[in-house]
Every structure is written in structure tokens, then in C-alpha cells.
C-alpha positions in Angstrom: 0.0 0.0 0.0 2.9 2.4 0.7 4.4 2.0 -2.7 1.0 2.5 -4.3 0.5 5.8 -2.4 4.0 6.9 -3.3 3.5 6.1 -7.0 0.2 8.0 -7.0 2.0 11.0 -5.5 4.0 11.4 -8.7 1.1 11.5 -11.1 1.0 14.4 -13.5 -1.6 17.2 -13.3 -3.8 15.4 -15.8 -4.3 12.4 -13.5 -4.7 14.3 -10.2 -8.3 13.0 -9.9 -6.9 9.4 -9.7 -4.3 10.5 -7.1 -7.2 12.1 -5.1 -9.2 8.8 -5.2 -6.2 6.9 -3.9 -5.7 9.4 -1.1 -9.4 9.2 -0.2 -9.1 5.4 0.0 -11.5 4.9 -3.0 -9.3 2.2 -4.5 -12.0 0.5 -6.6 -12.9 3.8 -8.3 -9.2 4.7 -8.8 -8.5 1.4 -10.4 -11.5 1.5 -12.7 -10.8 5.1 -13.8 -7.1 4.4 -14.4 -7.8 1.2 -16.4 -10.4 3.0 -18.6 -8.0 5.7 -19.4 -5.1 3.3 -20.0 -7.1 1.3 -22.5 -8.5 4.4 -24.5 -6.9 4.8 -27.9 -6.6 8.6 -27.6 -4.6 8.4 -24.4 -1.1 9.8 -25.0 2.0 7.8 -24.4 3.1 10.1 -21.6 -0.2 9.7 -19.8 0.0 5.9 -20.2 3.4 6.1 -18.5 1.7 7.6 -15.5 -1.4 5.3 -15.5 0.4 2.0 -16.1 2.3 1.9 -12.8 -0.8 2.9 -10.8 -2.8 0.1 -12.5 0.1 -2.3 -11.8 0.3 -1.5 -8.1 -3.5 -1.6 -7.6 -3.7 -4.9 -9.4 -1.1 -6.4 -7.1 -2.9 -5.1 -4.1 -6.1 -6.7 -5.4 -4.3 -10.1 -5.8 -4.4 -10.0 -9.6 -0.7 -11.0 -10.1 -1.3 -12.5 -13.6 -2.9 -9.2 -14.9 -0.1 -7.2 -13.3 2.5 -9.4 -14.9 0.9 -9.0 -18.4 0.8 -5.3 -17.9 4.4 -5.1 -16.8 5.5 -6.9 -20.0 3.6 -4.4 -22.1 4.8 -1.2 -20.4 8.4 -1.1 -21.7 7.0 -0.5 -25.2 5.1 2.5 -23.9 8.1 3.8 -22.0 10.3 3.7 -25.1 8.0 6.3 -26.8 8.9 8.8 -24.1 12.7 8.5 -23.6 15.3 5.8 -23.5 16.3 6.3 -19.9 12.6 6.0 -18.9 12.6 2.4 -20.1 15.3 1.5 -17.5 13.8 3.6 -14.6 10.2 2.8 -15.0 10.6 -0.8 -15.9 12.9 -1.3 -12.9 10.3 0.2 -10.6 7.6 -2.1 -12.1 9.9 -5.1 -11.7 10.6 -4.2 -8.1 6.9 -3.9 -7.3 6.2 -7.3 -8.8 9.1 -8.9 -6.9 7.9 -7.5 -3.6 4.4 -8.7 -4.2 5.6 -12.2 -5.0 7.9 -12.4 -1.9 11.2 -12.1 -3.9 12.9 -9.3 -1.9 16.4 -10.0 -3.2 15.3 -9.5 -6.8 13.2 -6.6 -5.8 16.2 -4.9 -4.2 18.2 -5.4 -7.4 15.5 -3.7 -9.5 15.0 -0.8 -7.1 18.7 -0.3 -6.7 19.1 0.3 -10.5 17.1 3.5 -10.0 18.3 4.5 -6.6 21.9 4.4 -7.7 21.3 6.4 -10.9 21.8 10.1 -10.1 20.3 11.1 -13.5 16.9 9.7 -12.6 14.2 12.2 -11.5 14.1 12.7 -7.7 10.5 11.4 -7.5 11.6 8.1 -9.1 14.7 7.8 -6.9 12.6 8.5 -3.7 10.2 5.7 -4.8 13.1 3.3 -5.5 14.7 4.0 -2.2 11.4 3.3 -0.4 11.0 0.0 -2.3 14.7 -0.9 -1.5 14.0 -0.2 2.2 11.0 -2.6 2.2 13.1 -5.3 0.4 16.0 -5.0 2.8 13.6 -5.0 5.8 12.1 -8.3 4.6 15.5 -10.1 4.7 16.4 -8.7 8.1 18.8 -6.0 6.8 17.4 -3.4 9.2 20.4 -1.1 9.3 20.6 -0.8 5.5 16.8 -0.5 5.3 17.0 2.5 7.7 19.8 4.0 5.6 17.8 3.6 2.5 14.7 5.2 4.0 16.9 8.0 5.5 18.3 8.7 2.0 14.8 8.8 0.6 13.6 11.3 3.2 16.6 13.5 2.6 16.2 13.4 -1.1 12.5 14.2 -0.9 13.1 17.1 1.5 15.8 18.5 -0.7 13.5 18.5 -3.7 10.5 19.9 -1.8 8.5 16.7 -2.0 6.6 17.2 1.2 3.8 14.7 0.5 6.4 12.0 -0.1 8.2 12.9 3.1 5.1 12.3 5.1 4.5 9.0 3.4 8.1 7.9 4.0 7.6 8.7 7.7 4.6 6.5 7.7 6.4 3.7 5.9 9.2 3.8 8.4 6.9 3.6 11.3 5.0 0.7 9.6 8.3 -1.2 9.1 9.3 -0.6 12.8 5.9 -1.8 14.0 6.1 -5.0 11.8 9.5 -5.7 13.5 7.9 -5.3 16.9 4.9 -7.5 16.0 7.2 -10.4 14.9 9.9 -10.0 17.5 8.5 -9.0 20.9 7.0 -11.6 23.3 5.2 -9.1 25.5 3.3 -5.9 24.8 5.5 -3.4 26.5 7.1 -0.2 25.4 10.5 -1.8 25.1 13.4 0.0 23.5 13.8 -0.9 19.8 17.2 -1.6 18.2 18.7 1.6 17.1 18.2 0.9 13.4 14.6 0.0 13.9 14.0 3.2 15.9 15.6 5.1 13.0 13.1 3.5 10.6 10.2 4.7 12.8 11.5 8.2 12.9 10.9 8.2 16.7 12.1 11.2 18.6 14.4 10.7 21.5 12.5 9.6 24.6 9.3 9.2 22.5 7.2 6.0 22.9 6.3 4.0 19.8 2.6 4.7 20.5 3.2 8.4 20.7 5.2 8.3 17.5 2.4 6.4 15.8 -0.2 8.9 16.9 1.9 11.8 15.6 2.6 10.2 12.3 -1.0 9.1 11.8 -2.2 12.6 12.4 0.2 14.0 9.8 -1.3 11.5 7.3 -4.9 11.8 8.2 -5.7 13.1 4.7 -4.2 9.9 3.1 -6.9 7.4 4.1 -5.0 4.1 3.2 -2.0 5.3 5.2 -3.9 6.5 8.2 -6.1 3.4 8.3 -3.0 1.2 8.1 -1.2 3.0 11.0 -4.4 3.1 13.1 -4.8 -0.6 12.6 -1.2 -1.4 13.6 -1.4 1.0 16.5 -4.4 -0.9 17.8 -2.7 -4.2 17.2 0.3 -3.2 19.3 -1.5 -1.1 21.9 -0.7 -2.3 25.4 -4.0 -1.2 27.0 -6.5 -2.3 24.3 -9.0 -5.0 25.3 -9.4 -8.1 23.1 -12.9 -6.8 22.2 -11.6 -3.4 21.1 -8.8 -5.0 19.1 -11.2 -7.4 17.4 -13.3 -4.4 16.4 -10.3 -2.6 15.0 -9.2 -5.7 13.0 -12.7 -6.3 11.6 -13.0 -2.6 10.6 -9.8 -2.8 8.7 -10.6 -6.1 7.0 -14.1 -4.9 6.1 -12.6 -1.8 4.4 -10.1 -4.0 2.5 -12.9 -6.3 1.3 -15.0 -3.3 0.2 -12.1 -2.1 -1.9 -11.3 -5.6 -3.2 -7.8 -5.5 -1.9 -7.5 -9.2 -1.4 -3.7 -9.4 -1.3 -3.5 -6.7 1.4 -6.4 -8.4 3.3 -4.5 -11.7 3.4 -1.4 -10.1 4.9 -3.6 -8.2 7.4 -5.3 -11.4 8.6 -1.9 -13.0 9.2 -0.6 -9.9 11.1 -3.8 -9.8 13.2 -3.4 -13.4 14.1 0.2 -12.8 15.2 -1.1 -10.0 17.4 -3.8 -12.2 18.9 -1.3 -15.0 19.7 0.9 -12.5 21.5 -2.1 -11.7 23.6 -2.7 -15.4 24.1 -6.1 -15.1 22.4 -6.2 -18.6 20.7 -9.8 -18.4 19.5 -9.5 -15.0 17.7 -6.3 -16.1 16.0 -7.8 -19.4 14.7 -11.0 -17.6 13.5 -8.8 -15.3 11.4 -6.6 -18.0 9.8 -9.3 -20.6 9.2 -8.4 -23.2 6.6 -4.9 -21.7 6.1 -3.6 -23.7 9.0 -5.8 -26.8 8.6 -2.9 -29.0 7.4 0.9 -28.7 6.8 0.5 -28.6 3.0 -1.8 -25.5 3.2 0.8 -23.8 5.4 3.6 -24.6 3.0 1.8 -23.4 -0.1 0.6 -20.1 1.4 2.4 -16.9 0.4 2.8 -16.0 4.0 4.1 -19.4 5.0 6.8 -18.1 7.3 4.4 -16.0 9.4 1.8 -18.8 9.4 4.4 -21.3 10.8 5.4 -18.8 13.5 1.7 -18.3 14.4 0.9 -22.0 14.3 3.8 -22.7 16.7 2.5 -20.1 19.1 -1.0 -21.6 18.9 0.2 -25.1 19.7 2.1 -23.7 22.7 -1.1 -21.9 23.9 -2.9 -25.3 23.8 -0.2 -26.9 25.8 1.0 -29.0 22.9 4.6 -28.1 23.4 6.0 -31.0 21.3 4.0 -29.8 18.2 5.0 -26.2 19.0 8.7 -27.2 18.9 8.3 -29.2 15.7 6.6 -26.4 13.9 9.1 -23.9 15.3 12.0 -26.0 14.0 10.4 -26.0 10.5 9.9 -22.3 10.8 13.6 -21.7 11.7 14.8 -23.9 8.9 12.6 -22.2 6.3 13.6 -18.7 7.6 17.3 -19.5 7.4 17.0 -21.0 3.9 14.9 -18.0 2.7 17.3 -15.5 4.2 20.4 -17.1 2.8 18.8 -17.2 -0.7 17.5 -13.7 -0.7 20.5 -12.0 1.0 22.8 -13.6 -1.7 20.8 -11.6 -4.3 21.1 -8.2 -2.6 22.9 -5.7 -4.8 25.9 -3.5 -4.0 24.5 0.0 -3.6 26.7 3.0 -4.1 24.0 5.2 -2.6 23.9 3.3 0.6 27.7 3.2 0.8 27.7 7.0 0.7 24.9 7.2 3.2 26.8 4.9 5.6 30.0 6.9 5.2 28.3 10.2 5.8 26.4 9.0 8.9 29.3 7.4 10.7 29.9 9.4 13.8 33.7 9.0 13.5 33.8 9.7 9.7 36.8 11.7 8.7 34.7 14.7 7.7 33.7 15.3 11.3 37.3 16.3 12.0 37.0 19.2 9.5 35.6 22.6 10.2 31.9 22.9 9.3 32.5 24.7 6.1 35.0 22.1 4.8 32.7 19.2 5.7 30.5 20.4 2.8 33.5 20.0 0.6 34.2 16.5 1.9 30.5 15.5 1.3 30.7 17.1 -2.2 33.6 14.8 -3.0 32.0 11.6 -1.6 28.8 12.2 -3.6 30.8 12.6 -6.9 33.5 9.9 -6.7 32.0 8.3 -9.8 32.5 11.6 -11.8 35.7 11.2 -13.9 35.7 15.0 -14.4 35.8 15.9 -10.7 38.4 18.5 -10.0 39.8 20.3 -6.9 38.7 23.6 -8.5 35.1 22.4 -8.5 35.3 21.4 -4.9 36.8 24.7 -3.8 34.2 26.6 -5.8 31.4 24.7 -4.2 32.2 26.1 -0.8 33.6 29.4 -2.1 37.2 29.1 -1.0 40.5 29.1 -2.8 42.1 25.9 -3.9 45.0 26.7 -1.6 42.7 27.1 1.4 41.0 23.8 0.6 44.4 22.0 0.4 45.6 23.5 3.7 42.4 22.6 5.6 42.4 19.0 4.3 46.1 18.5 5.1 45.7 20.0 8.5 42.7 18.1 9.7 42.8 14.9 7.6 46.5 14.5 6.9 45.9 14.2 3.2 45.1 16.5 0.2 41.7 16.5 -1.5 43.2 14.7 -4.4 44.6 12.0 -2.1 41.2 11.7 -0.5 39.5 11.2 -3.9 42.0 8.6 -4.9 41.8 6.7 -1.5 38.0 6.7 -1.5 37.8 5.5 -5.2 40.3 2.7 -4.5 38.3 1.6 -1.4 35.0 1.5 -3.3 36.6 -0.4 -6.2 38.0 -2.9 -3.7 34.6 -3.3 -2.1 33.0 -4.2 -5.4 35.8 -6.5 -6.4 35.5 -8.4 -3.2 31.8 -8.7 -3.7 32.6 -11.0 -6.5 29.9 -9.9 -9.0 29.6 -12.3 -11.8 30.6 -11.2 -15.4 32.1 -8.0 -14.2 35.7 -6.9 -15.2 38.1 -4.8 -13.2 38.0 -2.0 -15.7 34.2 -1.9 -15.7 34.1 -1.5 -11.9 36.9 1.1 -12.0 35.1 3.2 -14.7 32.0 3.2 -12.4 34.2 5.0 -9.9 35.7 7.6 -12.2 38.9 5.7 -13.0 39.5 5.3 -16.8 43.3 4.5 -17.1 44.3 0.9 -16.4 47.9 1.8 -15.6 46.9 4.5 -13.0 44.4 2.2 -11.5 47.0 -0.6 -11.1 49.6 1.7 -9.6 47.2 3.4 -7.1 45.6 0.2 -6.1 48.8 -1.7 -5.5 50.1 1.3 -3.5 47.1 1.3 -1.2 46.4 -2.5 -0.8 49.7 -4.2 -1.8 48.1 -6.3 -4.4 46.6 -5.9 -7.9 42.9 -5.4 -8.6 42.9 -8.7 -10.5 44.2 -10.5 -7.5 41.4 -9.1 -5.3 38.8 -10.2 -7.9 40.2 -13.7 -8.1 40.4 -13.9 -4.4 36.6 -13.3 -4.2 35.9 -16.5 -6.0 34.3 -14.7 -8.9 36.5 -16.3 -11.6 
């Protein structure tokens, strides 16, 4: 739902009525209107590029994966009529959405990262890609990188004046944090979250998760799907809510999802609700929600939310005192979770954007040794390492100082010149990619991505810094 609302936020002026329908929670009307316009012969190619992703996201939310896949296969032909880069950007976003819906977060992360790492992509598309990347990383337990991705999306949206997207990203972060709590905590208590999960939520220092939820929900009250989702999660995780009140909140959310024909979202909501009830030791309510999904092992294995169902089933057995069965199911859950994580984590892409985010946010990063003005110069360099034309003159001009002043400041506080910093950082990033062992990637291709064009200069600088050749590093990764 979050990716749907973010996608609708980038609709052009001609489709603002559809964006309004999405914000108002009138999903059925939005889908019908978007489909009618997409299928009309007189609809321009540029408008179809706006309408296609909306229809795709809503079809996925409605559980119509086959229709969504057919549409995703047709869309690249429409994108080509607008611009060549749009084929790569928009098709990657569509592919990412499909992968998330089909529980393939590793592939989804690859697709979203293609846009997130491309600085030539429009900010709205990069914000959307970073949000999708955050969801994919969260699904495989990469909470720190998920928080970095979401932080980057927020910063990019603020920098470009995308206030609506900023509010939605805050809501998404809170949603991810609450999902973590729902699946991880044994008791309903306002326990401290891991730092990276608290960062996802955007929680202020000393603020409870419930207070954070109330504040974020208030900011999104005009975006009905987002507000409903956060209100539902807030009720599910509320410490003081009675079982009757919680059952009412769950049924209200499920009723709305059924009315809007969002069957895929309804299925996920049922599983989440059952997890919440088992944490409250309410056996009957959980079983009523899951019904035939847990009637036998084969049903559980085939279900899209198989992992969560196994976790829930183990808790249900424990509530009945069937501890042997609870242990058996939990072992199956643990095995499946480990296999899934290993498979999906192996598919996660290397992200230059996240690498830069991590460097910039490290409390002991070298730039923190610099005077405030020169920290901007450091950040300017880090963000443009892949620019082969980057010069010291450009860096100095960016902060309005002379090249000599820049040189002196860097040597005084960092012990190296700006040129040495650029060289050192480029070599480190190249080494990181080489050690990643990406298949069918040559040394020179990786070097060129980081602004290094001459093989001889690369070899000399690399050997000087790491006492081995780039080829030796690549072979050591097991890539060859």
C-alpha cells in the first residue's frame, strides 16, 4: 500500500483525480478510472506512463498478479516512446513492485537499486526506488541498510521539496518498525527498539512507539489508506487495548479492504492480526482469522505468508499446551527462515548510494574532523566519486574558498590532500565491489564506475594502497 500511495503522488496534473481517489481510499474507483484511461486509444504515451504503474500497483494489491505481470510486460514499449532512460527507470520500478508482491525481496532490491543508484533519474523516481529498497531490505532482516535507504529517501525528498512524499516515507518507516515489533516481541510493553529500527520509525528521543504512531498518523490523516494502516497497527500493538476493542479494529480494517477488493492486502492483514492475537494469548480469535490456512501442513507450505503462518501456528500449539508440536513447527519455521534469508541475501545488490549514506552518517567519519565549512567539501567529494571529471577547483568553488585554502584545511585536519582523499576513496569503493565477486564484471568496468579510466593509473594506485593488484582481489573473491 505504501508503494501505491508513493506512486500515485508522482502522477502528472492530468491524472490528479486518480491521485485524489487513492488518497481518499477509494481504490476500486481509482483502479476502474485508471484502467479505462489506459485502454483508451486517444490516451497519449506520456499519460500511459503515469497510468500504467498505478494500475500495476493496484492490481497487485487486489491479488491480480497475472494481470499485473501481463501489464508489466507491455509497459516497456510505452516507456520507449517517451525516452530511452525511462525504459530503465520505470521498468525497474515495475519489476521491483512485482518482486515485492511475489515475496522475492532479493530480486526486488536489485530492481529498485538500479534507479536508486542512478543520479540522473528524476528525484520522485529515486525516492520511490529507495522506499522500495528499504522494504526489500527489511524483509530479509537488513534493518540497518533499510534504515539507511529510508533516511536517504527522506533527505532526497526534502531537498527536492516533495513534502507529501516525506510524510508518506515517515509512515512507511513507522510501519516497518511496527512490523518488526509485531514479529519480535514476546510481550506488549514499550520496550526499547534496536537503534536501526527506531531510526526506521523516525521516533524522537524519549518518545514511545505509540506516541510516534499517533503523531505520524495525524500527519497522514488526509491519506486514508496510510492513516487506516497505521491506526490498525497502533491498535494491534497497543498495550491497553482489550481483546474486544482489538477485534473491532481488526474487523473494521478487514471490512474496508474487502470493500475495496484488496484481497492481497487483506490476506497479509489477517496474518498480522493473528500474530497480534497470539501475542495476547487469544487462541480463539487467531484461529478464526486464519481458518483453513492452518488446517494442514500442505496448506501452510503453499501459502504466500508461509513463514508467518508457521510462527503463528507454533504459538497456537504452545497456547494449547502441545509443546511437542509447537517445537516441531518452530524448527520448521527456523529452517525455512534460514534458507529463505540465505537465498535472498545472496541476491542483494551492491549500492553506491547506501555506501555513501553509511560513510556520511558514521559518527567517526573523517569529515567530522573538518571545520563545518569544509565538511561540505568532503561531502561534495563523496557524492561525486564516480565523476571522472571531478576537479579540486570544482570542490573549492562549491564552498567558495580558494584551492590553496582547501588544500591546507584537508592536510591540517585529515592529513591528506583533497586529491589523495579522492584517490583513496575510489580505490576503497573499487576494492569493495571487487571483493563482492559480482559475476561477469571486469576490473576496468568496476573502475570506470568510480571515475577511473586509465588501467595503468588504477593498477599503480591500487597496489600502493592495498599491496596487491585489482585482478588478485577479484580472483580472491571466487568470482572467476
